VOVOSE-761651 format. One record per atom (N, C-alpha, C, O): residue in three letters; x, y, z. Coordinates in steps of 0.2 Angstrom, whole numbers, plus 5000, padded with zeros to 4 digits. Example, Ala and Ser with C-alpha at 12.3 -4.5 7.8 and 13.67 -1.06 7.14 Angstrom:
ala506649725039ala506249785039ala506649845039ala507149835042ser506449895035ser506849955036ser506450005039ser506750065040
***
This chain:
met500549944999met500050005001met500450075001met500850085005glu500350114995glu500750174995glu500450225001glu499850225002ile500950265004ile500950305010ile500950385006ile501450405003lys500350425007lys500450485004lys500550545008lys500150545013asn501050595008asn501150645012asn500550665015asn500650675021thr500050685014thr499450695017thr499350645022thr499350665028asp499250585021asp499150535026asp499650535032asp499450535038leu500250555030leu500750565037leu500650625041leu500750625047ile500350675037ile500250735040ile499650725045ile499650745051ser499150695043ser498650675046ser498650635053ser498350635058leu499250595052leu499350555059leu499750605064leu499750595070phe500050635060phe500550695065phe499950725070phe499950735076glu499450755065glu498950785069glu498650755074glu498650785079lys498350695072lys498150655077lys498550635083lys498250635089ala499150635083ala499750625088ala499750685092ala499950685098leu499650745090leu499750815092leu499150805096leu499250815102ala498450795094ala497850805097ala497650755102ala497150755105gly498250715103gly498150645108gly497550605108gly497350575112asn497450595101asn496950545099asn497250465097asn496950425096val498050475099val498350395096val498350365105val498250395110asp498550305104asp498650265109asp499150305115asp499650325113thr498950315121thr499350345126thr499950305129thr500350335132asn499950245127asn500450205129asn501150205124asn501650175125phe501050245119phe501650275114phe502050325119phe502650335118glu501650365123glu502150415126glu502350375133glu502750405137glu502050335135glu502550305141glu502950255140glu503150215145thr503350255134thr503850215132thr504350265130thr504150325127gly505050245131gly505550295129gly506150255125gly506150195125ile506650295124ile507250255121ile507850285124ile507950355124val508350245126val509050265129val509450285123val509550255118ile509650365126ile510050395119ile510750405122ile511250425119gln510850385128gln511550395131gln511650365137gln511250365142val512150335138val512350285144val513050285146val513550275143gly513050305153gly513850325157gly513750345164gly513250375166asp514250325167asp514350355173asp513750325178asp513750355184asn513350265176asn512850235179asn512250295178asn511850285181ile512250335173ile511750375172ile511450355165ile511850325161cys510850365163cys510650355157cys510250415155cys509950445159arg510250435148arg509650495146arg509350455142arg509550415139ile508650475142ile508050435139ile507650505136ile507550555139ser507550485129ser507050525126ser506450485125ser506450425125gly505750535125gly505350505125gly504650495129gly504050485128leu504950495135leu504650505142leu504350565145leu504450595150thr503950595139thr503750655141thr503250675147thr503150735148arg502950615151arg502550625155arg502750605162arg502350605166val503450585162val503750545168val503750605173val503850665171ser503750585179ser503850625186ser504450615189ser504850565188tyr504650675193tyr505250675196tyr505250615201tyr504750595204gly505750595202gly505850535206gly505450475206gly505250435210glu505150455198glu504750405197glu505350345195glu505950355192val505050285197val505450215194val505150215187val504550225185ile505750195183ile505650165175ile506050115175ile506650115177ser505750055171ser505849995169ser506149995162ser505850015157phe506949955162phe507049945156phe506949865153phe506849815157glu506949875146glu506849805142glu507449755145glu507249705145gly508049775147gly508349715150gly508349695156gly508749655158gly507849725160gly507849705167gly508049755172gly507849755177asn508449805170asn508549855175asn508049905178asn507549915175gln508249935183gln507749995185gln508050055186gln508650045188gly507850115185gly508050175188gly507650215190gly507050195191ile507850275193ile507550335196ile507650395192ile508150425191val507050425190val507150495186val507450545191val507050555196leu507850575191leu508150625195leu508350685191leu508750725194asp508050695185asp508250765181asp507750765175asp507650715172leu507450815174leu506950825169leu507250885165leu507350935168ala507450875159ala507650915154ala507150935149ala506650895150glu507250985144glu506750995139glu506650945134glu506050925131asp507250905132asp507150865127asp507150795129asp507050745125phe507550785136phe507650715137phe507650715146phe507850765149val507550655148val507550645156val508250605157val508550575152ser508450615163ser509050575166ser508850535171ser508450545175ala509250485172ala508950415177ala509550395179ala510050385175phe509650385186phe510050345189phe509850265190phe509250245192leu510450215187leu510250145186leu510150135194leu510450175199leu509750065196leu509750055204leu510249975203leu510349945208phe510449945199phe510749895199phe511349895193phe511349915187asn511849855196asn512449845192asn512549785187asn512949775183asn512049735189asn512049665187asn511549675180asn511649625176phe511249715178phe510949715171phe511149775167phe511049835169pro511449755162pro511849805157pro511349845154pro510849805151val511349905153val510849955149val511349975143val511849995144val511049965137val511349995132val510950055128val510450075131glu511150075121glu510950145119glu510450105114glu510550045111ser509950135113ser509250115110ser508750065112ser508350035108glu508950055119glu508450015123glu507850055125glu507950115127val507250005125val506750025126val506550035134val506849985137val506150085137val506150105143val505250125144val504950155140lys505150085150lys504350105150lys504250135158lys504550125163arg503750175158arg503750205164arg503250155169arg502950105166thr503250155175thr503050115180thr502550155184thr502150125188gly502350215183gly501950255187gly502050255195gly501650285198gln502550225197gln502750225204gln503350255206gln503850245202val503450285212val503850305216val504450255219val504250195218phe504950275221phe505350215224phe505050205230phe504950245234lys504950125232lys504650115238lys505150075242lys505750055240thr504950065248thr505550025252thr505049975257thr504449985259lys505349925259lys505049885263lys505049895271lys505549905274val504449885273val504349915280val504149855284val504049805281gly504149865291gly503849805295gly504349785301gly504949795301ala503949745306ala504349705311ala504849645308ala505349625311ser504649615302ser505049565298ser505849585298ser506249545299leu505949655296leu506649685296leu507049685302leu507649695302leu506749685308leu507249685314leu507649615314leu507449565312gly508249635316gly508749575316gly509049565310gly509549535309arg508849595305arg509249595298arg509649645296arg509649695299val510149625291val510649675288val510349675281val510249625277ile510249745278ile509949755271ile510449805268ile510849835271asn510249805261asn510449865257asn509949905256asn509449905259ala510149955250ala509750005250ala509149985245ala508550005245ala509349925242ala508649905238ala508149845242ala507749805240cys508349855248cys507949815254cys508249735252cys507949695255glu508649725249glu508949645247glu509349625255glu509749665257pro509249565257pro509649545263pro510449535262pro510649505257leu510849555266leu511549545266leu511749495270leu512349475269asp511349465276asp511549435280asp511549345279asp511749305283gly511349345273gly511149255271gly510549225275gly510449165275leu510149265278leu509649225282leu509049225277leu508449215280gly509049235272gly508449225267gly507949285267gly507949325271glu507549275261glu507149335259glu506749355265glu506449315268ile506649425265ile506349465269ile505549475266ile505449495261lys505049465270lys504449465268lys504149535271lys504049545277ala503949575267ala503849645270ala503149655272ala502749625269glu502949695277glu502249705278glu501849735273glu501349725270glu502349795272glu501949845267glu502549865263glu503049855266leu502449915257leu502949945254leu502750025255leu502150045254arg503150065257arg503150135258arg503550165254arg504150145253pro503250235250pro503750285247pro504250315253pro504050335258ile504850315251ile505450355254ile505450415256ile505750435261glu505150445251glu505050515253glu504250535257glu503750495255ala504250585261ala503650585265ala503650645268ala504250675269val503050685269val502850735271val503150745279val503050695282ala503550795282ala503550785289ala502950815293ala502550855291pro502950785299pro502350805303pro502250865305pro502750895308gly501650905304gly501650965306gly501650985313gly501850955318val501551045314val501751085321val501151045326val501351025332ile500451045323ile499851035327ile499950955328ile499650925333glu500350905325glu500450835325glu500850815330glu500950765332arg501350875332arg502050865336arg501850875343arg501450925345ser502050835348ser502050845356ser502750865358ser503250845355pro502750915363pro503350945365pro503750875368pro503550835371ile504450885367ile504950835369ile505050835377ile505250885380asn504950775381asn504850795389asn505150725392asn505250715398glu505350675387glu505550615390glu506150595388glu506350605382ser506550565393ser507350565391ser507450485387ser507150425388leu507950495382leu508150435378leu508950435381leu509450475381glu508950375385glu509450365389glu510050335383glu509850295378thr510650365385thr511150335380thr511550285384thr511850245382gly511550305391gly512050255396gly512750275395gly513150245397ile512850355392ile513450385393ile513450425397ile513050475397leu513850435402leu513850475409leu513750555406leu513250585408val514250565402val514350645400val513750665396val513550725396ile513450625393ile512950635388ile512450655393ile512250715394asp512050595396asp511550585399asp511450645406asp510950655409gly512150665408gly512150715414gly512250795410gly511950835414leu512550805404leu512650855403leu512350895398leu512150955397ile512250825393ile511950855385ile511350815384ile511350785378pro510850795389pro510250745387pro510050745381pro510050795378ile509850695379ile509350685373ile508750665373ile508650615376gly508250695371gly507550675373gly507250635367gly507550645361lys506750595368lys506450535362lys506050605359lys505750645361gly506250595352gly505950635346gly506550695344gly506450735339gln507050705348gln507650755345gln508050735341gln508050675340arg508350775337arg508950775332arg509550805335arg509550865337glu509950765336glu510450785340glu511150765336glu511250705335leu511550805334leu512050795328leu512750765333leu512950795338ile513050715329ile513750705333ile514250725327ile514250705322ile514750765330ile515250785325ile515750785328ile515850785334gly516250775323gly517150765326gly517450745320gly517250735314asn518050735321asn518650715316asn518550655315asn518250625319arg518850625311arg518950545310arg519350495316arg519850525319asn519150445318asn519250405323asn519350455330asn519950465333thr518850475332thr518750505338thr518250465341thr518050495347gly517950425339gly517350385343gly516650405342gly516250405347lys516350425335lys515850445335lys515350385335lys514850385338thr515550325331thr515250265330thr515150225336thr514650195337ser515750235340ser515750205347ser515150235351ser514850195354leu515150295351leu514650315354leu513850305353leu513450315357val513650285346val513050285344val513050195344val512450175344leu513450175345leu513450095346leu513250085352leu512750045353asp513550115358asp513450115364asp512650125366asp512350105370thr512450175362thr511850205363thr511350145361thr510850135364ile511550105356ile511050065353ile511049985357ile510649945357leu511649985362leu511649925366leu511349945373leu511149895376his511350005375his510950025380his510150025381his509950015386gln509850025374gln509150025373gln508749945374gln508149925372lys509349895377lys508949845377lys508449825382lys508749825388asp507849815382asp507349805386asp507149865387asp506849875392lys507149915383lys506949985384lys506450005380lys506250065380asn506149955374asn505549955370asn505750005365asn505250045363val506450025363val506650075358val506850035351val507349995352tyr506650035346tyr506850005340tyr507350045335tyr507150095332cys507950015335cys508550055333cys508650045325cys508549985323ile508750095321ile509050085314ile509650125314ile509750175317tyr510050075310tyr510750105310tyr510950105302tyr511050055299val510950165299val511150165293val511850185291val512050245292ser512150145288ser512950155287ser513050185280ser512750155275ile513350245279ile513350275273ile514050285271ile514350325274gly514350235266gly515050265263gly515550225269gly516150235268gln515350185273gln515850155277gln516150085275gln515950055271arg516650055278arg516950005275arg516549935279arg516449935285gln516449895274gln516149835275gln516449795282gln516149765286ala517149795282ala517349755288ala517149795294ala517049765299ser517049855295ser516849895300ser516249885303ser516149885309leu515749875297leu515149845298leu514949785301leu514449775305ala515349745298ala515349675301ala515549665308ala515249625311arg515949695310arg516149695317arg515649735322arg515649715327met515349785319met514749805322met514149765323met513749755327val514049745318val513449675318val513649615321val513249575323arg514249605323arg514349545327arg514349565334arg514149525339leu514549625336leu514549645343leu513749655345leu513549625350leu513349685341leu512549685343leu512449625343leu512049615347glu512549565340glu512249505340glu512449465346glu512049435348glu513049475348glu513449435354glu513049475359glu513049445364asn512849525360asn512549585366asn511849555366asn511549555371gly511449535361gly510849515361gly510449585358gly509849585360ser510749635355ser510449695353ser510249695345ser510049745343leu510449655342leu510349645336leu509549625334leu509249635329glu509149605340glu508349575338glu508049635339glu507449635338tyr508249705341tyr507849765341tyr508249825336tyr508149885336thr508549785331thr509049835327thr509049815320thr509149755318ile508949865317ile508949855308ile509549895305ile509649955306val509949855302val510549875299val510649895292val510749855288ile510549955289ile510549965281ile511149985279ile511450035282ser511449965275ser512149955272ser512149985266ser511749965262ala512450045264ala512650075258ala513450085257ala513650145256asp513850045258asp514550055259asp514850085253asp514550105248ala515550095255ala515950135251ala515850115244ala515950155239ser515850045243ser515950025236ser515250015232ser515150005226asp514750035236asp513950055232asp513950105227asp514450145227leu513550105224leu513350165220leu513050215223leu512550215227ser513350285221ser513150345223ser512350355224ser512150395229ile511950305220ile511350315223ile511050285228ile510550305232asn511350225230asn511150185235asn511350235241asn510950245245gln511950255240gln512250295247gln511750365249gln511650395254tyr511350375243tyr510950435242tyr510250405245tyr510050445249leu510050365244leu509450335245leu509350305252leu508850305255ala509850275254ala509850235261ala509550275267ala509150245271pro509750335268pro509550365275pro508850385274pro508550385280tyr508450405268tyr507650415267tyr507350325269tyr506850325272ile507750275267ile507550225268ile507550205276ile506950185278gly508050215280gly508050205286gly507450255290gly507050225294cys507350315288cys506850355291cys506150335289cys505750345293thr506150305284thr505350285282thr505350205286thr504750205289ile505650165288ile505550125292ile505550135300ile505250105304gly505950195301gly505750225307gly505050255309gly504850245315glu504850275304glu504150325303glu503650255305glu503150265308tyr503750195301tyr503250155302tyr503150135308tyr502550125310phe503750115313phe503650105319phe503350155324phe502950135328arg503550215323arg503350275326arg502350275325arg501850295329glu502250255319glu501550255318glu501150195321glu500550195322gln501450145323gln501250075326gln501250095333gln500950055337gly501450155337gly501350185342gly502050165348gly502150165354lys502550145343lys503350135346lys503650195346lys503350245345asp504350185349asp504750235349asp505350205345asp505450145346ala505650245340ala506250215336ala506750275337ala506550325338leu507450245335leu508050285335leu508350265327leu508450205325val508450325324val508850315317val509350345319val509350395322ile510050315316ile510650345317ile510950345310ile510950285306tyr511050395307tyr511450395300tyr512250425301tyr512450475304asp512550375298asp513350355299asp513650365292asp513750315288asp513750425289asp513750485292asp513450525286asp513550505281leu513050575287leu512750625283leu513350675279leu513150715276thr514050665280thr514550695277thr514550655270thr514550685264asn514650585271asn514650555265asn514150555261asn514250545255his513550555265his512950575261his512850635256his512650635250ala513150685260ala513250755255ala513650735250ala513450755244ile514350705251ile514650695245ile514450645239ile514550655233ala514050605242ala513650555236ala513250595233ala513250585227tyr512750645235tyr512350685231tyr512650725228tyr512450745222arg513250765230arg513650795226arg513850765219arg513650785213glu514250715221glu514350675214glu513850655209glu514050655203lys513250645212lys512550625208lys512550695204lys512450695197ser512550755208ser512350815204ser512850845200ser512650865195leu513350835200leu513850855196leu513850805189leu513950825183leu513750745191leu513650705186leu512950725180leu512950715174leu512550755185leu511850775180leu511950855178leu511550885176arg512650875178arg512750945176arg512450995178arg512151035174arg512450985184arg511951045190arg512551095192arg513051075194pro512451155191pro512851205193pro513151185200pro512751175205pro513751185201pro514051185208pro514051245212pro514151305209gly514051245219gly513951315222gly514551315227gly515051285225arg514351335234arg514951325240arg515351265240arg515051215241glu516051265240glu516251195241glu516051145236glu515951085238ala515951155230ala515651125225ala515051085226ala514851055221tyr514651095231tyr514051075232tyr513451115228tyr513451175227pro512951065227pro512451095224pro512051145228pro512151145234gly511551195226gly511351235230gly510651205235gly510351225239asp510451145231asp509951115236asp510151075241asp509751045244val510851065242val510951025248val510851025254val510950975258phe510751095256phe510251105263phe509651065264phe509551035269tyr509151065257tyr508551035258tyr508550965259tyr508250925262leu509150945255leu509350865256leu509250835263leu508850795264his509550865268his509550845274his509050875278his508850855283ser508750935276ser508250965281ser507650925280ser507350905285arg507550905273arg506850865273arg506950785276arg506450755277leu507550765278leu507650705280leu507550715288leu507150685291leu507950755291leu507950775298leu507250795300leu507050775306glu506850835296glu506250855300glu505650805300glu505150825302arg505850755298arg505350705298arg505450665306arg505050625308ala505950675308ala506050645316ala505550705320ala505350755318gly505450665326gly504950705331gly504450665336gly504450605334lys504250695341lys503850655344lys502950675342lys502750735341leu502450625342leu501850645340leu501450645346leu501550615352leu500950685346leu500350685351leu500150625353leu499950635359gly500250565352gly500050505354gly500650475359gly500450435362gly501250495359gly501750495363gly502350445359gly502950445362ser502150425354ser502750385350ser503250435346ser503050495344ser503850415346ser504350465343ser504750435339ser504650375339leu505150465335leu505650455330leu506150495332leu506150555331thr506650465336thr507450505337thr507950505333thr508050445331ala508250555330ala508750555324ala509450565327ala509550615331leu509850535326leu510650545328leu511150545322leu511450505321pro511050605318pro511550605312pro512250615315pro512350655320ile512750585311ile513550595313ile513650635306ile513350635300ala514250685308ala514450725302ala515250725304ala515350735310gln515750705300gln516450705300gln516750775297gln516650795292ile517150805302ile517450855299ile518350855299ile518650815301gln518550905297gln519250895296gln519650955300gln519451015300gly520150935304gly520450985308gly519951015314gly520051075315asp519650995316asp519151015320asp518651055319asp518351075323asp518651085312asp518351145309asp517551125309asp517351075306ile517151145313ile516451135312ile516151205309ile515551225310thr516551245305thr516251305302thr516251285294thr516051315290ala516451215293ala516351205285ala515551195283ala515051185287tyr515551195277tyr514851195274tyr514251155277tyr513751185280ile514351075276ile513951025279ile513851025287ile513351015289pro514451035290pro514151045297pro513851095299pro513451095303thr514051155296thr513451215299thr512751205296thr512351225300asn512751175290asn512051155289asn511651115293asn511151125295leu512051055295leu511651015300leu511651045307leu511151025311ile512051085309ile511951115317ile511351165316ile511051175321ser511151185311ser510651235310ser509951195309ser509451225311ile510051145307ile509351095306ile509251065313ile508751065316thr509751035317thr509650995321thr509551045328thr509651105329asp509351005334asp509151025341asp509751035345asp509751065351gly510451025342gly511051025347gly511450975344gly511350925340gln512050995347gln512650945344gln513050925349gln513250965353ile513450855349ile513950825353ile514550825349ile514650795344phe515150855352phe515850885348phe516150835351phe516150835357leu516450795347leu517150765349leu517750775348leu517950755342asp518150795352asp518650835351asp519350785351asp519450755356thr519650795345thr520250765344thr520750765350thr521050715352lys520850835352lys521450845357lys521250805363lys521750785367leu520650805365leu520450765372leu520550685371leu520750655376phe520350665364phe520450595363phe521050575364phe521150535368asn521650605361asn522250605361asn522650605369asn523150585370gln522250635373gln522450645380gln522250575384gln522350555389gly521750555380gly521450485384gly520850495389gly520650455393ile520650555386ile519850555389ile519350535385ile519150565380arg519150475387arg518650445381arg517950435385arg517950415391pro517250445383pro517350485376pro517450555377pro517450585382ala517650575371ala518150645369ala517550685368ala517450705363val517150715373val516550755371val516850815374val517050825380asn516950875370asn516950935372asn516350975375asn515951005372val516250975382val515651005385val515551065383val515051085381glu516151115382glu516051185379glu515651195374glu515251235374leu515851155369leu515451165360leu515051125360leu514651135355ser514751075366ser514251025365ser513651065369ser513651095373val512951045364val512451085367val511851045366val511751015361ser511351055370ser510551015369ser510151065369ser510051085375arg509751085364arg509351135364arg508551115367arg508151155369val508551055368val508051025372val508251035378val507951075381gly508651005382gly509151025389gly508750985393gly508550925392gly508551025400gly508350975405gly507550965404gly507250935409ala507150985399ala506550945399ala506650895397ala506250845399ala507150865393ala507250795391ala507650755398ala507950695397gln507650785403gln508150755409gln507850725413gln507250755415thr508050665415thr507550635422thr507850675428thr508450675429lys507250705432lys507250745438lys507850725443lys508150765446ala508050665444ala508550635447ala509250665446ala509650685450val509250655439val510050665436val510050755436val510550795437lys509550785435lys509450845435lys509750885441lys510050935441gln509550845447gln509750875453gln510450875456gln510650895461val510750825452val511450815454val511950855449val512550845450thr511750875444thr512150895438thr512150985440thr512551005435lys511951015443lys511751085444lys512551115444lys512851095450ala512951145441ala513551185441ala514051145439ala514651165438leu513851075436leu514451035435leu514751065428leu515351075428arg514451085423arg514651115417arg515051175419arg515551185416leu514851215423leu515151275424leu515851265428leu516251305428glu515851215431glu516551195434glu516951165430glu517551175431leu516851135423leu517151105420leu517351155415leu517951145412ala517051205414ala517151265410ala517751295414ala518251315410gln517751315420gln518151355423gln518851305423gln519451325423tyr518751245425tyr519351205424tyr519851215418tyr520451225419his519451205412his519851215405his520151275405his520651275402glu519851335407glu520151395407glu520651405412glu521151435410leu520751385417leu521251385422leu521851335421leu522451335424val521651285417val522151235414val522651285409val523151315411glu522351295405glu522751345400glu523151395403glu523751395401phe522851425407phe523251485411phe523651465416phe524051505418ala523651405419ala524151375423ala524751355420ala525251335423gln524751345413gln525151305409gln525851355409gln526451335408phe525551425410phe526151485408phe526651475415phe527151505415gly526451435420gly526851435426gly526551485431gly526951505436thr526051515430thr525851575435thr525651545441thr525351495440glu525851575447glu525551545453glu524951565455glu524851625456leu524451515456leu523751515457leu523451525464leu523751495468asp523051565465asp522651575473asp522451515474asp522351465470glu522251515480glu521851455483glu521251425480glu521051375479leu520851485480leu520151475476leu520251435469leu519851395466ser520751465465ser520951435458ser521151365459ser520951325455gln521651355464gln521851285466gln521351235467gln521351175466lys520851265471lys520351215473lys519751205465lys519551145463arg519751265463arg519351235456arg519751195451arg519451155447leu520451195451leu520751155447leu520751085449leu520751035445ala520751085455ala520750995458ala520050975458ala520050915459arg519451015458arg518750995457arg518650975450arg518350925449gly518951015445gly518951015438gly519250945436gly518950915431ala519750925439ala520150875437ala519850815440ala519850765436ile519550805445ile519050755447ile518550745442ile518350685440ala518150805440ala517450795435ala517850765429ala517550715427val518350775427val518550755421val518650685422val518350655418glu519150655427glu519250595427glu518550545429glu518550485428leu518050585432leu517550545433leu517150535428leu516850475428leu517050575424leu516650575418leu516950515411leu516750505405lys517550505414lys517850445408lys517450385409lys517150365414gln517450345403gln516950285403gln517350235397gln517450255392asn517350185400asn517550125395asn517150115389asn516550125390glu517350085384glu516850075377glu516450005380glu516649955383his515750025378his515349975378his515049965386his514649925388val515450005389val515050015396val514550055397val514750115397thr513850045398thr513450085399thr513150095407thr513150045410tyr512750145409tyr512550155416tyr511850185415tyr511850225410ser511350155419ser510550175419ser510650245422ser511150275424phe510050275422phe510150345426phe510150345432phe510350395435val509850285436val510050295444val510750275445val510950285451asp511350255440asp511950235441asp512350315440asp512750335444val512050345435val512050415433val512150465440val512650495443thr511450445442thr511350495448thr511750485455thr511850525459leu511950415456leu512350395462leu513050415460leu513350445464ile513450415453ile514050435453ile514250515453ile514750545455leu513550545450leu513650605450leu513550655457leu513750715458phe513150615461phe512850635468phe513650645472phe513750695475leu514150585470leu514750585474leu515050665474leu515150705478phe515050675467phe515450735464phe515150785467phe515450815470lys514450795467lys514150845470lys514050875478lys513950925481glu514250815481glu514150815489glu514950805490glu515150795496gln515450815486gln516350835489gln516550775491gln517150765494val516150705489val516350655494val517050615490val517450585493leu517250635484leu517650625481leu518350665481leu518950655478asp518250725485asp518850775485asp519550745489asp520150775488asn519450695492asn520050665497asn520350595493asn520850575495ile520050575488ile520150515483ile520650515479ile520750565476ala521050485479ala521650485474ala521350505467ala520850465465leu521650545463leu521450555456leu521350485451leu520950475447asn521850455452asn521650395447asn521250325449asn521050275445gln521050345457gln520450295459gln519750325459gln519250295460val519650385457val519150415456val518550395453val518050395455asn518850355447asn518250325442asn518050265446asn517450245447lys518550225447lys518450165451lys518050165457lys517650125457phe518050205461phe517750225468phe516950235466phe516450205468ala516850295460ala516250305459ala515750245457ala515150235459thr516150205451thr515650145448thr515550105453thr515050075454gln516150085457gln516050025463gln515550045468gln515150005470phe515450115470phe514950135474phe514250135471phe513750125475ala514250135465ala513550135462ala513150045461ala512650025462ser513650025459ser513649935461ser513549925469ser513049885470tyr513849955473tyr513849935480tyr513049945483tyr512749915487val512750005480val512150035483val511649985478val511149965481lys511749965472lys511249925469lys511249855473lys510649835473ser511749815475ser511749755477ser511549745485ser511249695487val511749795489val511749795497val511049835499val510749825503tyr510949895495tyr510449925497tyr509949945491tyr509950005489phe509649895490phe509349885483phe508649925484phe508449955480asp508349935490asp507649965491asp507850055489asp507450095487ile508550075491ile508550145489ile508650145482ile508450195478tyr508950105479tyr509050105472tyr508450105469tyr508350145465asn508050065471asn507450065468asn506950105469asn506550115465asp507050135474asp506550205475asp506650255470asp506250275466ile507450275470ile507650325464ile507350295457ile507050335453phe507450235456phe507150205449phe506550225448phe506350245443asn506050215453asn505250215451asn505150295453asn504750325449ser505350325458ser505050405459ser505450445454ser505250495452gln506050405451gln506450455446gln506650535449gln506850585445glu506750535456glu507050605458glu507450575464glu507350515466leu507850625468leu508150605474leu507850645479leu507950705480ser507550605483ser507250635490ser507750665494ser508250645493asp507650705499asp508050715505asp508050665509asp508650675512glu507650615510glu507850565514glu508350515510glu508750475513asn508350515504asn508850465500asn509550515500asn510050485498arg509550575501arg510050615500arg510550605507arg511150605506lys510250595513lys510350575519lys510750515519lys511350505520gln510350465517gln510550385516gln511150375512gln511650345514leu511050405507leu511750405502leu512350425506leu512850385506leu512350495508leu512950515512leu513050455516leu513550425514glu512850445520glu512950385525glu513350315522glu513850285524ile512950295517ile513150235513ile513750245511ile514250205512ala513950315508ala514650345505ala515250335510ala515750315509arg514950365516arg515550365521arg515650285523arg516150265526glu515250255523glu515250175524glu515850135519glu516350105521phe515450165512phe515950135507phe516650145507phe517050105505lys516750205509lys517450245509lys517950215513lys518550215512lys517650185519lys518050145524lys518350085521lys518850065521val517750045516val517849985514val518449985509val518949945508phe518350045504phe518850055500phe519350065500phe519750055496leu519550115506leu520150135507leu520550085510leu521150085510thr520150045514thr520549985517thr520749925511thr521049875513
***
């Protein structure tokens, strides 16, 4: 059959009028592939963030909409994509598996198991992007999330629903801090989600083994997007962790999500953006990098029903410089920061928390009353100590009051030292800091201060359990308890010194 020019013109007119089969517009052709990105022509109605399906079995997420083509990141490495391959829309955004079946499992960004324990049966699938709860839906943060770390629970308390940034140089104990927090949540009805972004597989394997040995993996989900993974997987991993945490919050549970770390997340996003030819801004990051983290961290919070999602993002800095672009962004988004100081770490002070630069904007509202009663003026004494130490280095003779402050500060620094993977309940924290407040430790040898305090807490728990239990149930330190503890402290001091 001969086709005339007029017939072709009428076909084009019908196409432009929308009278042809709409499925024609739901398919496209790959015009370019490279750097795990493919450009596709023909997907005129595709949405930003939509999942598309390739003829060869791969899938991608559309992350750039240009006038003549769209750009998509490939989700899998094992399905090659070639030019002229046919692509179809799915009409779906990227979704992740959620549910209690994920507890105790190690998964990747595609929710595929990495632990060799078989397939994960999801209770439901949820989009990884969600609108953060509004102000009306939120409740004030008034409940403490115990970390088991003396310096944090005592001076920089974290509340359920809070977003507290953990910031510091490499190898200053950031991951150890959050790992101890996970270990301490045992029997506390808090589900933990640990998101590893750009970390080494060996480090993650050691962490999973430690959680398993301590019986903590049963209430924990580990999401891995390690350094060898695609940048798109590192980009998606935190949102997947947040979505799983939101599921538990909606079930009336408390959840804790840890992002380790968001510096690597920003680097992965920068790599992705530069490959998409987006213009770089400050420190070569794209202009929307603030929105990247704000829309993630704003989803944390406590709801009116009482359930909460707490976020502990980690940021790595260089040369103790907290004024870099990503750290300052995160500090402005979060409700406070815990700064781990390299100088303190090298001096043997572990955890190396710099109390002067660390802050919790929720503060005492998220602190147990008993702990609050024994921490008054502790921060001030530490600040005065650090100021006097620097002054005393010049060999200046100090007056008696300054020498007393130096001695008290040295005791406080020694008291706040804590071994890795050893955590304290809020009653233990109260008892240890009670000794400092009542000046019981003033005539104990400095190298024995920590030992004396921890053994005193154990002594009260084992011998005077009624007092220990009374503080635990009432969550405050009564005048009667105070008198009894002073008597017990004198009694224990005799035993300890002999």
